[in-house]
N, C-alpha and C positions, 0 to 999 in steps of 0.2 A: 176906482175899485179898491175895496178894502183888502188889506193884506191878511191872510189867514194865519193865525198864531196857534200854537199848540202848547198847552200848559201841562207838560209832562210832570207827573208826580203829584199834582193836586188831587185831593179827594173830596167827594161831595156826599152829603147826607140830605135826604129829602123827607120833609114832614108833610102830612096831608097830601101824599104823593099823587093820588089819582092813578092815571095810567102810565106814570113814569116819564113824563115829558122832560123834566129837568135832567134826570139821569141820562136820557137818550141824547139830548143836545150836548150835555157835558161830555159824554163819551165820544162824540164826534170830534171833539176838540182836545182829546187826550186826557180829560179829567176822569178820574176813576170813581165810578159809582160804588159807594162803600156800604151804606145802609139806607133803609127806607122805613117810614111809618105810614101805614094805611090800614083801615079796618074793613072797607067794603070788599066783598068777595070777588066781584068781577074785575075791578082794577088790580087787585092783588094778583089774580091769576095771570093777567097780562104782563105785569111787571116781573113776576117769577119766570114767565116764559122767556122774556127778553134779557133778564138779568138774574139768572139763577145763582150766580156767585155772590149776590148782595145779601147782606144780613137783613132779614125782614123782622122788624121790631113790633109790628102790629099796633096795638093801642098806645097812643101817645101818653095817656094818663098813667101808664104802667112802666114808663121808661125812666131809668136812673141815668142821667147824663154822665155821671162819673164812671159808669160801667160799660159804656159803648165806645167803640173805636173813635179816636179823634178825627175830625175832618177839617179841611180848610174852608169849605163853603157849605152853608146850610141854606137850603131852599125850602119854600113851602107854597102850596097852592091854597087859595082861599077856600075854606070849607064850602061845599056845595049846599047852600041853604037858601031858601027863598025868603030873604030878609028885606 
């Protein structure tokens, strides 16, 4: 059986977030969801409902990394494209 660990104080940022799976899992282990980037309306509404305290950065092409809160972990979902 795996020992459950809590990473208190770590912060997570999520790019191409989708419905917020990375922030959800992180929050279950004490990681603080800090900001998110997503442009699709339906996923954004889901993430805002579950994580209203997160900074929603929207379009990744308009983000200046030097102007957003620093995080310890950056996650990203593969863009949903039929490639």
